[in-house]
C-alpha positions in Angstrom: 150.6 55.5 79.9 149.9 59.2 79.8 146.4 58.6 81.2 147.8 56.5 84.0 150.4 59.2 84.9 147.7 61.8 84.8 145.4 59.9 87.1 148.3 59.4 89.6 149.1 63.1 89.5 145.4 64.1 90.1 145.2 61.7 93.1 148.4 63.2 94.5 147.1 66.7 94.1 143.8 65.9 95.8 145.5 64.3 98.7 147.8 67.3 99.1 144.9 69.7 99.0 143.0 67.7 101.6 146.0 67.7 104.0 146.7 71.4 103.6 143.0 72.5 103.9 142.3 70.4 107.0 142.2 72.8 110.0 144.2 72.0 113.1 142.2 70.2 115.7 141.1 72.6 118.5 142.2 71.8 122.0 139.9 73.8 124.3 141.2 75.3 127.5 138.9 75.0 130.5 138.6 77.6 133.2 137.0 77.6 136.7 136.2 81.2 137.8 137.0 80.8 141.5 137.5 84.0 143.4 141.1 84.6 144.4 140.3 87.1 147.2 141.2 86.5 150.8 139.0 84.4 153.1 136.4 86.6 154.8 135.5 86.1 158.5 132.0 84.8 159.1 129.4 87.2 160.3 127.3 86.7 163.4 124.4 84.4 162.8 121.4 86.2 161.3 117.9 85.7 162.9 116.3 85.2 159.5 115.2 82.2 157.4 115.6 81.9 153.7 115.1 79.4 150.9 117.3 79.6 147.8 114.9 79.2 145.0 115.5 79.1 141.3 119.1 80.0 140.2 119.2 80.2 136.4 121.0 81.8 133.5 120.2 83.2 130.1 120.0 80.5 127.5 123.2 81.6 125.7 125.3 81.2 128.8 126.7 77.7 128.5 130.2 76.2 128.8 131.5 78.4 126.0 133.1 81.6 127.3 131.3 84.6 125.7 132.5 88.0 124.7 130.5 91.2 124.0 131.2 92.9 120.6 128.4 95.5 120.7 125.1 96.0 122.5 123.5 93.7 120.0 126.2 91.1 119.3 127.8 88.4 121.4 130.5 86.0 120.3 131.9 82.8 121.7 135.4 81.4 121.9 135.9 78.0 120.4 139.0 77.2 122.4 137.9 78.6 125.8 135.3 76.8 128.0 134.1 76.9 131.5 134.3 73.7 133.5 130.6 74.0 134.2 127.7 76.2 133.1 128.0 79.7 134.8 124.8 79.2 136.8 126.5 76.4 138.7 129.2 78.8 139.8 126.5 81.3 140.8 124.6 78.9 142.9 127.6 77.8 144.9 128.6 81.4 145.4 125.2 82.3 146.7 125.1 79.3 149.1 128.5 80.3 150.5 127.5 83.9 150.9 124.1 83.4 152.4 124.4 80.3 154.5 128.1 80.2 155.4 129.3 83.8 155.5 126.0 85.5 156.6 124.8 82.4 158.4 121.1 82.7 157.5 119.0 79.7 158.4 118.5 77.6 155.3 114.9 76.4 154.8 114.2 73.4 152.6 110.5 72.9 153.4 107.7 75.1 154.8 107.0 78.7 154.6 110.0 81.1 154.3 111.1 84.0 152.0 112.4 82.7 148.7 115.3 84.2 146.7 115.4 83.7 142.9 118.4 84.8 140.9 119.0 84.8 137.1 122.4 85.5 135.5 122.0 87.3 132.3 125.5 88.3 131.4 128.9 86.7 132.3 131.2 88.0 129.6 134.3 89.7 128.5 133.6 93.1 126.9 135.8 93.8 123.9 136.4 97.5 124.4 139.3 99.8 125.4 140.1 99.5 128.2 139.4 95.8 128.4 136.8 94.8 131.0 134.2 92.2 132.0 130.5 92.4 132.8 128.3 90.5 135.2 124.5 91.2 135.1 121.9 89.5 137.3 118.3 90.0 138.2 117.1 88.8 141.6 113.9 88.8 143.6 112.9 88.0 147.1 109.3 86.8 147.7 107.1 85.2 150.3 104.0 83.2 149.9 101.9 86.3 149.1 104.0 89.1 147.7 107.2 90.3 146.2 109.5 91.7 148.8 112.4 92.8 146.6 113.0 92.9 142.8 116.1 94.3 141.3 118.6 94.2 138.5 122.3 94.5 139.1 125.1 95.1 136.6 128.7 95.3 137.5 131.7 96.0 135.2 135.4 95.7 136.1 138.6 96.4 134.2 140.6 93.4 133.3 143.0 92.6 136.2 146.7 93.0 135.5 149.1 90.2 136.0 151.6 87.9 134.4 148.9 85.4 133.3 147.7 85.4 129.7 144.6 87.3 128.7 142.3 84.3 129.0 143.3 83.6 132.6 142.9 87.3 133.5 139.4 87.3 132.1 138.5 84.3 134.2 139.9 85.8 137.4 138.3 89.2 136.8 134.9 87.5 136.2 135.4 85.5 139.4 136.1 88.6 141.4 133.2 90.5 139.9 130.7 87.6 140.5 131.8 87.4 144.1 131.1 91.2 144.5 127.7 90.8 142.9 126.8 87.9 145.2 127.9 89.9 148.3 125.7 92.8 147.1 122.8 90.5 146.8 123.4 89.1 150.3 123.6 92.5 151.8 120.3 93.6 150.2 118.5 90.4 151.1 119.5 90.7 154.8 118.5 94.4 154.8 115.1 93.6 153.4 114.5 90.7 155.8 115.4 93.0 158.7 112.7 95.5 157.7 109.3 95.1 159.5 106.5 93.6 157.5 103.9 96.2 156.3 101.3 96.7 159.0 103.4 95.1 161.7 103.3 96.7 165.1 106.7 98.2 166.2 108.5 96.2 168.8 108.0 97.3 172.4 111.0 99.1 174.0 
């Protein structure tokens, strides 16, 4: 009888431990970093052609929202996710900026300057004051040579507001990404407007 009672007690204790040690199931929150800025008026059509080439991101940038702890350490939230990989947001932002706002002629076949962009940081930075960081590298090339090659890093303090911290991070990253894409657009147009090396100046 004692052995039976002891066995029942052990089973009850094991079940209790299993229940108390089992972590609560995570329920991730999903964010879409859409810029909340006002709608910009379209610029006059630009007399330049452009092909949007490779738009990529660093291998660690996936659906998990990342945060920077130090120069050598990056962490990821288990309960905060993007609705898509960040490079998808970047590609759509570039398409809007270049072909809708700046109204460049989009080339899909044939010779034309090609713009390649890589997103290397899209993260919250855990410092005081709180901020976010967006880092990109981009290059403009034709069929023979590189026309422009540059790295761009933007940081912005976390926006204030009534939303919780996760929402403010997403909104600040959206605004910062939009600014980075506008900077790329301006530099690309400026470079395309420059005469090719060796080209004769236009007649007055």
